[in-house]
C-alpha positions in Angstrom: 0.0 0.0 0.0 1.3 3.4 -0.9 1.8 6.1 1.7 -0.1 9.4 1.5 1.7 11.0 -1.4 2.6 14.7 -1.9 1.0 16.2 1.1 2.5 19.5 2.4 5.0 19.7 5.1 3.7 20.4 8.6 2.3 23.9 8.5 2.6 26.1 11.5 -0.4 28.0 13.0 -1.1 31.4 11.5 -0.8 34.2 14.0 -3.6 36.7 13.5 -5.0 38.7 16.3 -8.4 39.7 14.9 -10.6 38.7 11.9 -13.4 41.1 11.0 -16.8 39.5 10.9 -17.8 38.4 7.5 -20.2 40.7 5.8 -23.3 38.7 5.2 -24.8 38.7 1.7 -28.5 39.5 1.7 -31.1 38.1 -0.6 -31.7 40.3 -3.6 -35.4 39.9 -3.9 -38.5 38.7 -2.0 -38.9 36.0 -4.6 -35.4 34.6 -3.7 -36.4 34.6 0.0 -39.6 32.7 -0.7 -37.6 30.2 -2.8 -35.1 29.7 0.0 -37.7 29.2 2.8 -39.7 26.9 0.6 -36.7 24.8 0.0 -35.8 24.7 3.7 -39.4 23.7 4.5 -39.1 20.8 2.1 -35.8 19.9 3.6 -37.3 19.7 7.1 -39.9 17.3 5.7 -37.1 15.2 4.3 -35.3 15.5 7.6 -38.3 14.0 9.4 -38.6 11.0 7.0 -34.8 10.4 6.7 -34.0 10.4 10.4 -32.7 7.0 11.5 -32.2 5.3 14.8 -28.8 5.3 16.3 -26.2 2.8 15.0 -26.6 0.7 18.0 -30.1 -0.3 16.9 -30.9 -3.9 16.0 -33.1 -2.8 13.1 -32.2 -4.3 9.8 -30.5 -2.1 7.2 -32.7 0.0 5.0 -32.7 -0.5 1.2 -32.3 3.3 0.9 -28.6 3.9 -0.1 -28.5 7.0 2.1 -29.4 5.0 5.2 -28.2 1.4 4.7 -24.9 1.9 6.6 -26.5 3.2 9.8 -27.5 -0.1 11.3 -24.2 -1.8 10.5 -21.9 0.7 12.3 -20.8 -0.3 15.8 -19.3 1.7 18.6 -18.8 1.6 22.4 -16.9 -0.3 25.0 -13.8 0.5 27.1 -11.3 -0.5 24.3 -13.1 1.7 21.8 -13.2 4.7 24.2 -9.5 4.4 24.8 -8.8 4.5 21.1 -11.0 7.5 20.7 -9.2 9.4 23.5 -5.8 8.4 22.3 -6.5 9.6 18.7 -7.9 12.9 19.9 -5.1 13.6 22.4 -3.2 16.9 21.7 0.6 16.4 21.3 1.8 19.9 20.7 1.8 23.0 22.7 -1.3 25.2 22.0 -2.6 22.4 19.7 -6.2 21.8 18.8 -8.5 18.8 19.4 -10.3 18.4 16.1 -13.3 16.2 15.1 -13.0 15.7 11.3 -16.2 14.5 9.7 -15.9 12.7 6.3 -12.3 11.8 7.4 -12.1 8.9 4.9 -12.9 11.2 2.1 -10.5 12.8 -0.3 -10.1 16.2 1.5 -10.8 14.7 4.9 -7.9 12.3 4.7 -5.3 14.9 3.6 -6.6 17.4 6.3 -6.5 14.8 9.0 -3.0 13.8 8.1 -1.7 17.4 8.1 -3.4 18.1 11.5 -1.9 15.0 13.0 1.6 15.8 11.7 1.7 19.2 13.4 0.6 17.7 16.7 -3.1 18.4 16.9 -5.4 15.7 18.3 -7.5 14.3 15.5 -10.6 12.0 15.6 -12.4 11.1 12.4 -15.9 10.0 11.6 -17.1 8.5 8.3 -20.0 6.3 7.2 -18.0 4.6 4.3 -21.0 4.7 2.0 -20.8 3.3 -1.5 -21.3 6.5 -3.6 -17.9 5.5 -5.0 -15.6 2.5 -4.4 -15.5 2.0 -0.6 -12.2 0.1 -0.9 -10.5 3.4 -1.7 -11.9 4.9 1.5 -10.7 1.9 3.4 -7.2 2.4 2.0 -7.3 6.0 3.1 -8.4 4.8 6.5 -5.5 2.4 6.8 -3.1 5.3 6.0 -4.5 7.5 8.7 -4.6 4.7 11.3 -0.8 4.1 10.7 -0.3 7.8 11.6 -2.4 7.5 14.7 -5.8 8.8 13.5 -8.8 6.7 14.3 -11.9 7.0 12.1 -15.1 6.1 13.9 -17.5 4.3 11.6 -20.8 6.0 11.9 -23.2 8.6 10.5 -23.4 12.3 11.4 -27.2 11.9 11.7 -26.5 9.5 14.6 -26.9 12.1 17.3 -26.3 9.5 20.1 -22.9 8.8 18.6 -22.0 12.4 18.2 -23.0 13.2 21.8 -20.9 10.3 23.0 -17.9 11.6 21.2 -18.3 15.1 22.6 -18.8 13.6 26.1 -15.5 11.8 25.8 -13.5 14.6 24.1 -13.7 18.4 24.6 -13.2 19.2 21.0 -11.9 22.7 20.4 -12.7 22.6 16.7 -14.8 20.6 14.1 -13.7 20.3 10.5 -16.9 19.3 8.8 -16.2 17.7 5.5 -18.8 15.0 5.4 -21.3 15.5 2.5 -22.9 13.9 -0.4 -20.8 15.1 -3.3 -21.3 15.3 -7.0 -23.6 17.4 -9.2 -24.9 14.7 -11.5 -25.7 12.0 -8.9 -28.4 14.3 -7.5 -30.6 13.5 -10.5 -30.5 9.8 -9.4 -30.7 10.0 -5.7 -31.8 13.5 -4.5 -32.7 12.2 -1.0 -29.1 11.4 -0.2 -28.2 15.1 -0.6 -30.9 16.2 1.8 -29.9 13.5 4.2 -26.2 14.3 4.3 -25.9 18.0 3.4 -28.8 19.4 5.2 -30.1 16.9 7.9 -26.5 15.8 8.7 -25.3 19.4 9.1 -28.2 20.3 11.3 -27.6 17.2 13.5 -23.9 18.1 13.9 -24.8 21.8 14.7 -27.4 20.7 17.3 -24.7 18.7 19.2 -22.1 21.4 18.8 -24.4 24.2 20.2 -25.2 22.1 23.3 -21.5 21.2 23.9 -19.6 22.9 26.7 -17.3 24.3 25.5 -18.8 24.9 22.1 -16.2 24.2 19.3 -15.4 26.5 16.5 -16.6 24.9 13.2 -15.1 25.1 9.8 -17.1 23.4 7.1 -17.1 22.6 3.4 -19.4 24.6 1.3 -18.8 24.6 -2.5 -18.0 26.9 -5.5 -21.2 25.4 -7.0 -23.2 27.9 -4.9 -22.4 30.6 -7.5 -24.6 28.6 -9.8 -25.8 30.7 -12.8 -23.8 33.8 -11.7 -22.0 35.2 -14.8 -19.8 37.7 -13.0 -16.2 36.5 -12.8 -14.0 35.9 -10.9 -16.5 34.7 -8.2 -16.3 36.8 -5.1 -17.8 35.9 -1.7 -19.9 39.1 -2.0 -21.6 37.9 -5.2 -25.2 36.7 -5.3 -25.6 33.0 -4.7 -29.4 32.6 -5.0 -29.4 30.9 -8.4 -28.2 27.3 -7.9 -27.9 25.2 -11.0 -28.1 21.9 -9.2 -29.6 20.2 -6.2 -26.1 19.7 -4.8 -25.5 23.5 -5.1 -28.9 24.2 -3.5 -28.1 22.0 -0.5 -24.7 23.7 0.0 -26.4 27.1 -0.2 -29.0 26.0 2.3 -26.1 24.9 4.5 -24.7 28.5 4.4 -28.1 29.9 5.5 -28.4 27.2 8.3 -24.9 28.2 9.4 -26.0 31.8 9.6 -29.0 30.8 11.8 -26.9 28.8 14.3 -24.4 31.6 14.5 -27.1 34.1 15.1 -29.1 32.2 17.7 -26.5 30.0 19.5 -23.2 31.9 19.1 -21.4 29.2 17.1 -18.3 30.3 15.4 -18.7 29.1 11.8 -16.4 29.4 8.7 -17.6 28.1 5.3 -15.1 27.1 2.6 -16.1 27.2 -1.0 -13.8 24.7 -2.7 -13.1 25.0 -6.4 -12.6 21.7 -8.2 -10.1 19.9 -5.9 -7.8 17.3 -7.4 -4.7 15.2 -6.5 -3.5 11.9 -5.1 -6.1 9.8 -3.3 -8.8 11.8 -5.1 -12.5 11.0 -5.9 -13.1 8.6 -8.8 -16.2 10.5 -9.9 -14.1 13.6 -10.8 -13.3 14.1 -14.5 -9.5 14.1 -14.1 -9.7 10.8 -12.3 -12.0 8.9 -14.7 -10.3 10.5 -17.7 -7.0 8.9 -16.6 -8.7 5.5 -16.1 -10.5 5.6 -19.5 -7.5 7.0 -21.4 -5.4 4.1 -20.2 -8.1 1.6 -21.1 -8.5 3.1 -24.6 -12.1 4.2 -24.0 -13.5 7.5 -25.3 -13.9 10.3 -22.9 -16.6 13.0 -23.0 -15.4 16.5 -23.6 -18.2 19.0 -23.0 -18.5 22.3 -24.7 -20.7 25.2 -23.7 -23.3 26.9 -26.0 -22.1 28.1 -29.4 -19.0 25.9 -29.0 -17.9 27.8 -26.0 -15.1 26.7 -23.7 -15.8 24.7 -20.5 -13.1 25.6 -17.9 -12.5 24.9 -14.3 -10.4 26.6 -11.5 -8.6 23.3 -10.7 -7.1 23.5 -7.2 -4.5 21.0 -6.0 -5.2 19.2 -2.7 -2.1 20.6 -0.9 -3.4 24.2 -1.5 -6.8 23.2 -0.2 -5.3 21.7 2.9 -3.4 25.0 3.6 -6.7 26.9 3.3 -8.4 24.5 5.7 -5.7 24.8 8.3 -5.5 28.5 7.9 -9.3 28.7 8.5 -9.0 26.6 11.6 -6.1 28.7 13.0 -7.9 32.0 12.6 -11.3 30.7 13.7 -12.4 32.6 16.9 -14.0 30.8 19.8 -17.8 30.2 19.8 -19.5 32.5 22.3 -22.3 30.2 23.6 -22.5 27.8 26.5 -25.1 25.0 27.0 -27.0 26.1 23.9 -27.3 29.8 25.0 -25.6 32.6 23.1 -23.5 35.1 25.3 -22.3 37.4 22.5 -21.7 37.9 18.8 -19.8 35.1 17.2 -17.6 34.9 14.1 -19.2 34.0 10.7 -17.1 33.8 7.6 -17.1 32.3 4.1 -14.0 31.9 2.0 -13.3 30.9 -1.6 -10.5 28.4 -1.8 -9.4 28.1 -5.5 -6.3 28.4 -7.7 -7.4 31.7 -9.5 -6.3 30.1 -12.9 -9.2 28.5 -14.8 -8.1 25.9 -17.3 -10.1 24.6 -20.3 -11.0 21.0 -19.9 -9.5 20.3 -23.3 -6.1 21.5 -21.8 -6.6 19.1 -18.9 -6.9 16.2 -21.3 -3.8 17.3 -23.3 -1.7 17.3 -20.1 -3.0 13.8 -19.2 -2.1 12.6 -22.7 1.5 13.8 -22.3 1.9 12.4 -18.8 0.4 9.0 -19.8 1.9 8.9 -23.3 -1.4 7.8 -24.6 -3.6 9.6 -27.1 -7.1 10.2 -25.7 -10.2 9.3 -27.8 -12.2 12.5 -27.4 -15.9 12.6 -27.8 -17.0 16.2 -28.0 -20.5 16.9 -26.9 -22.8 19.7 -25.6 -22.8 20.4 -21.9 -25.8 18.5 -20.6 -28.5 20.2 -18.5 -27.6 18.3 -15.3 -26.4 21.1 -13.1 -22.9 21.5 -14.5 -21.8 25.1 -15.2 -19.4 26.1 -18.0 -17.0 28.2 -16.0 -15.6 28.6 -12.5 -13.0 31.2 -11.3 -12.2 32.1 -7.7 -11.4 35.5 -6.3 -9.3 34.5 -3.2 -8.4 38.0 -2.0 -10.4 37.6 1.2 -8.6 34.3 2.2 -5.3 36.0 1.3 -6.1 38.9 3.6 -7.3 36.8 6.5 -4.7 34.0 6.7 -2.3 34.4 3.8 -3.8 31.8 1.5 -1.7 31.5 -1.6 -2.0 28.5 -3.9 1.3 27.4 -5.4 0.6 24.3 -7.6 -0.2 24.7 -11.3 -2.3 22.1 -13.1 0.7 20.5 -14.9 2.6 19.9 -11.7 -0.5 18.7 -9.8 -1.6 16.3 -12.5 2.0 14.8 -12.6 1.8 14.0 -8.9 -1.7 12.6 -9.3 -0.7 10.3 -12.2 2.3 9.0 -10.3 0.0 8.1 -7.4 -2.6 6.6 -9.7 -0.1 4.3 -11.5 1.4 3.2 -8.2 -2.0 2.6 -6.4 -3.6 0.7 -9.3 -0.4 -1.0 -10.4 -0.7 0.1 -14.0 2.7 -0.5 -15.5 1.7 0.2 -19.1 2.2 4.0 -18.8 5.0 6.1 -17.6 5.1 9.7 -16.2 7.5 12.1 -17.8 
């Protein structure tokens, strides 16, 4: 098994005395407000129907893919509690104790590893669902366990489990990365997005607001919230009330939910809008990943073009740069101000773009992969489908630069070279070589 390739060296904590509160973007029309509240009302209905008993239940697994893992997860016992506390133990001066949700995911694995290397206490939680190959998630879990990070198998909707973890560990921070990802899959299984991205987020916030002390929370939003916005580069002050996909709508709903819990309960909340993250140990449903697989197998790959033969481009952001942004956000997060579910003063609320600021046409992505793999791709050019994909993303990162010195350093050519090396090593494909 390969080790975690190409993660950044241990970053130090950023020293910033004050961070101005994030200026909240208001809805631009009463229609937009009505749309949001209608969506949240529907979400609450789904929340009611998708609630599941705790993982200690003896009920048989449901046939619903978004719930089937709940009844199979197990936790508890003296040995388990000892492992939890050991994993979460802080080993550096002024270190944090961080609960990382979605720790077996792509970003979660890299962030957990970086936190552990610099001496923070880290405990992960993940449901290991089968949205994509669970064996890849298990391989990431094995890497983290070798570095001393335990991933508890369970669901963030399992409130009993979350409360148990907070009873055992006084977490100073939560890095909330668990989510149902992917724009297109929402057309097949919309309920899974409501279950994870809305109900799961609410479940986590409910436990956090009752915790004493309340942790500061950094969580993954998405660049997809910009939806049909045509102003580029995308700024945190731009309107985000025109989602182009259900995935985007659930992430936008998450930002509004974060505002609510910040306002009522004094939770310190920082949202991160990731822009097309890629790199070693990535997600197989991402274009760069399955393009690599299909090019090596001699299969044709879909190259989408926008209306009138327009270019489809993405602000590809290498995983190391995303990790730096995640840690910078944690290091500059102010403490929550509530106690026992009661707010005692204004609390920090922020949203940051984490991108690379250099959009690259998808055709150029394919050309780079062709050079690295030394294989000519079979390109199948087609119109961009109406499935929630947008033609262009471009991040304005000036706010993150100002607040904690965020500065991406990896260009697409360099990042893809590192990814391809990992891919060939992990999957044992000896037919291709990386230049």
